[in-house]
TORVOKOL-202549 format. One record per residue (C-alpha): x, y, z; residue number from 1; residue in three letters. Coordinates in steps of 0.1 Angstrom, whole numbers. Layout:
% TORVOKOL-202549
<atom east="X" north="Y" up="Z" num="NUM" residu="ALA"/>
...
This chain:
% TORVOKOL-202549
<atom east="160" north="295" up="124" num="1" residu="MET"/>
<atom east="141" north="277" up="97" num="2" residu="GLN"/>
<atom east="153" north="244" up="83" num="3" residu="VAL"/>
<atom east="140" north="219" up="58" num="4" residu="ILE"/>
<atom east="141" north="183" up="71" num="5" residu="LEU"/>
<atom east="159" north="157" up="50" num="6" residu="ILE"/>
<atom east="149" north="128" up="71" num="7" residu="GLN"/>
<atom east="122" north="122" up="98" num="8" residu="ASP"/>
<atom east="133" north="134" up="131" num="9" residu="VAL"/>
<atom east="114" north="123" up="162" num="10" residu="ASN"/>
<atom east="93" north="150" up="179" num="11" residu="ASN"/>
<atom east="101" north="175" up="152" num="12" residu="LEU"/>
<atom east="88" north="165" up="119" num="13" residu="GLY"/>
<atom east="89" north="144" up="88" num="14" residu="GLY"/>
<atom east="113" north="144" up="58" num="15" residu="ALA"/>
<atom east="106" north="175" up="32" num="16" residu="ASN"/>
<atom east="90" north="195" up="59" num="17" residu="GLU"/>
<atom east="98" north="232" up="68" num="18" residu="LEU"/>
<atom east="101" north="235" up="105" num="19" residu="VAL"/>
<atom east="114" north="263" up="130" num="20" residu="THR"/>
<atom east="140" north="254" up="156" num="21" residu="VAL"/>
<atom east="164" north="271" up="179" num="22" residu="LYS"/>
<atom east="196" north="283" up="162" num="23" residu="ASN"/>
<atom east="219" north="262" up="182" num="24" residu="GLY"/>
<atom east="198" north="230" up="177" num="25" residu="TYR"/>
<atom east="198" north="238" up="140" num="26" residu="GLY"/>
<atom east="235" north="247" up="135" num="27" residu="ARG"/>
<atom east="251" north="224" up="160" num="28" residu="ASN"/>
<atom east="231" north="191" up="155" num="29" residu="PHE"/>
<atom east="204" north="190" up="126" num="30" residu="LEU"/>
<atom east="227" north="203" up="98" num="31" residu="ILE"/>
<atom east="261" north="186" up="107" num="32" residu="PRO"/>
<atom east="241" north="152" up="112" num="33" residu="SER"/>
<atom east="227" north="156" up="75" num="34" residu="LYS"/>
<atom east="191" north="157" up="91" num="35" residu="LEU"/>
<atom east="184" north="191" up="77" num="36" residu="ALA"/>
<atom east="195" north="219" up="55" num="37" residu="VAL"/>
<atom east="190" north="256" up="60" num="38" residu="GLU"/>
<atom east="159" north="272" up="45" num="39" residu="ALA"/>
<atom east="175" north="294" up="18" num="40" residu="SER"/>
<atom east="155" north="306" up="-12" num="41" residu="PRO"/>
<atom east="173" north="280" up="-34" num="42" residu="SER"/>
<atom east="166" north="252" up="-10" num="43" residu="ASN"/>
<atom east="129" north="264" up="-7" num="44" residu="LEU"/>
<atom east="125" north="262" up="-46" num="45" residu="LYS"/>
<atom east="140" north="227" up="-46" num="46" residu="GLN"/>
<atom east="116" north="217" up="-18" num="47" residu="LEU"/>
<atom east="86" north="231" up="-38" num="48" residu="ALA"/>
<atom east="97" north="213" up="-69" num="49" residu="GLU"/>
<atom east="102" north="180" up="-50" num="50" residu="LYS"/>
<atom east="67" north="183" up="-34" num="51" residu="LEU"/>
<atom east="53" north="191" up="-69" num="52" residu="LYS"/>
<atom east="68" north="159" up="-84" num="53" residu="GLN"/>
<atom east="58" north="138" up="-54" num="54" residu="GLN"/>
<atom east="22" north="150" up="-60" num="55" residu="THR"/>
<atom east="22" north="141" up="-95" num="56" residu="LYS"/>
<atom east="37" north="106" up="-87" num="57" residu="LYS"/>
<atom east="9" north="101" up="-62" num="58" residu="GLU"/>
<atom east="-18" north="110" up="-84" num="59" residu="ALA"/>
<atom east="-4" north="87" up="-111" num="60" residu="LYS"/>
<atom east="-2" north="59" up="-85" num="61" residu="LEU"/>
<atom east="-38" north="65" up="-73" num="62" residu="LEU"/>
<atom east="-50" north="64" up="-108" num="63" residu="ALA"/>
<atom east="-32" north="30" up="-114" num="64" residu="GLU"/>
<atom east="-45" north="16" up="-81" num="65" residu="ILE"/>
<atom east="-81" north="27" up="-91" num="66" residu="ASN"/>
<atom east="-78" north="8" up="-125" num="67" residu="SER"/>
<atom east="-66" north="-23" up="-106" num="68" residu="VAL"/>
<atom east="-95" north="-21" up="-82" num="69" residu="ILE"/>
<atom east="-121" north="-19" up="-110" num="70" residu="THR"/>
<atom east="-107" north="-49" up="-127" num="71" residu="VAL"/>
<atom east="-105" north="-69" up="-94" num="72" residu="LEU"/>
<atom east="-142" north="-60" up="-87" num="73" residu="ARG"/>
<atom east="-152" north="-71" up="-123" num="74" residu="ASP"/>
<atom east="-160" north="-107" up="-116" num="75" residu="GLY"/>
<atom east="-155" north="-134" up="-90" num="76" residu="ALA"/>
<atom east="-123" north="-153" up="-89" num="77" residu="LEU"/>
<atom east="-125" north="-191" up="-91" num="78" residu="LYS"/>
<atom east="-102" north="-210" up="-68" num="79" residu="ILE"/>
<atom east="-101" north="-248" up="-71" num="80" residu="GLY"/>
<atom east="-99" north="-269" up="-40" num="81" residu="ALA"/>
<atom east="-99" north="-306" up="-32" num="82" residu="LYS"/>
<atom east="-131" north="-316" up="-14" num="83" residu="THR"/>
<atom east="-147" north="-346" up="2" num="84" residu="GLY"/>
<atom east="-181" north="-362" up="-6" num="85" residu="THR"/>
<atom east="-200" north="-337" up="17" num="86" residu="SER"/>
<atom east="-185" north="-306" up="0" num="87" residu="GLY"/>
<atom east="-160" north="-298" up="27" num="88" residu="LYS"/>
<atom east="-125" north="-287" up="17" num="89" residu="ILE"/>
<atom east="-94" north="-306" up="27" num="90" residu="PHE"/>
<atom east="-75" north="-278" up="44" num="91" residu="GLY"/>
<atom east="-86" north="-242" up="38" num="92" residu="SER"/>
<atom east="-81" north="-214" up="12" num="93" residu="VAL"/>
<atom east="-51" north="-191" up="19" num="94" residu="THR"/>
<atom east="-41" north="-156" up="8" num="95" residu="SER"/>
<atom east="-14" north="-174" up="-13" num="96" residu="VAL"/>
<atom east="-39" north="-191" up="-33" num="97" residu="GLN"/>
<atom east="-60" north="-159" up="-39" num="98" residu="ILE"/>
<atom east="-29" north="-140" up="-49" num="99" residu="ALA"/>
<atom east="-19" north="-168" up="-75" num="100" residu="ARG"/>
<atom east="-57" north="-168" up="-88" num="101" residu="ALA"/>
<atom east="-56" north="-129" up="-93" num="102" residu="ILE"/>
<atom east="-23" north="-132" up="-111" num="103" residu="LYS"/>
<atom east="-37" north="-161" up="-133" num="104" residu="GLU"/>
<atom east="-72" north="-148" up="-138" num="105" residu="GLN"/>
<atom east="-69" north="-110" up="-138" num="106" residu="LYS"/>
<atom east="-32" north="-104" up="-147" num="107" residu="GLY"/>
<atom east="-21" north="-85" up="-117" num="108" residu="TYR"/>
<atom east="5" north="-95" up="-91" num="109" residu="GLU"/>
<atom east="-6" north="-86" up="-57" num="110" residu="ILE"/>
<atom east="14" north="-94" up="-26" num="111" residu="ASP"/>
<atom east="-1" north="-121" up="-4" num="112" residu="ARG"/>
<atom east="5" north="-100" up="28" num="113" residu="ARG"/>
<atom east="-18" north="-73" up="14" num="114" residu="ARG"/>
<atom east="-47" north="-99" up="12" num="115" residu="ILE"/>
<atom east="-70" north="-106" up="42" num="116" residu="SER"/>
<atom east="-98" north="-132" up="40" num="117" residu="ILE"/>
<atom east="-128" north="-120" up="58" num="118" residu="LEU"/>
<atom east="-145" north="-154" up="66" num="119" residu="ASP"/>
<atom east="-129" north="-187" up="73" num="120" residu="GLU"/>
<atom east="-131" north="-208" up="42" num="121" residu="VAL"/>
<atom east="-140" north="-244" up="49" num="122" residu="LYS"/>
<atom east="-167" north="-255" up="23" num="123" residu="GLU"/>
<atom east="-174" north="-249" up="-13" num="124" residu="LEU"/>
<atom east="-191" north="-214" up="-21" num="125" residu="GLY"/>
<atom east="-187" north="-176" up="-24" num="126" residu="THR"/>
<atom east="-164" north="-157" up="-1" num="127" residu="TYR"/>
<atom east="-149" north="-122" up="3" num="128" residu="LYS"/>
<atom east="-113" north="-111" up="8" num="129" residu="ALA"/>
<atom east="-100" north="-76" up="16" num="130" residu="LYS"/>
<atom east="-70" north="-62" up="-4" num="131" residu="ILE"/>
<atom east="-52" north="-33" up="12" num="132" residu="ASP"/>
<atom east="-31" north="-11" up="-13" num="133" residu="PHE"/>
<atom east="-20" north="12" up="15" num="134" residu="GLY"/>
<atom east="-27" north="49" up="20" num="135" residu="ASN"/>
<atom east="-65" north="40" up="27" num="136" residu="GLY"/>
<atom east="-70" north="24" up="-6" num="137" residu="ASN"/>
<atom east="-85" north="-10" up="-2" num="138" residu="GLU"/>
<atom east="-112" north="-31" up="-19" num="139" residu="THR"/>
<atom east="-132" north="-63" up="-14" num="140" residu="GLU"/>
<atom east="-128" north="-92" up="-38" num="141" residu="VAL"/>
<atom east="-153" north="-120" up="-42" num="142" residu="GLU"/>
<atom east="-139" north="-153" up="-50" num="143" residu="PHE"/>
<atom east="-158" north="-187" up="-55" num="144" residu="GLU"/>
<atom east="-143" north="-220" up="-42" num="145" residu="VAL"/>
<atom east="-150" north="-248" up="-65" num="146" residu="VAL"/>
<atom east="-142" north="-284" up="-64" num="147" residu="SER"/>
<atom east="-113" north="-296" up="-84" num="148" residu="GLU"/>
């Protein structure tokens, strides 16, 4: 029996996937539990349409991510920090400060949890941070730490 999964099912497949299962498992467990629907011609058409719309949405999202990446790579961010006389920073630069600088200088709001700083920032200078957009889309952003 072929069924279309509505939700992810362990050891069987993910949502919107066409799988073959035994008749009893499909009729007695998957369909009554609302985990799957029978693979009728109308349901298969709905699945095809849903996958087509999902592909369009992913392509649009990818184009948007690529435009954000080009803007972020355009120039180095400037982050102000309080420093001592020797050029050492009091404290450290965090992902929160980088996210705030991106919002103020580039106009994009990026969640701080997506930003990871590659080197420990304890002095003035230029450093790099990595931003992960998910689905394998990531970029490195340069930021310059300047004295306030």
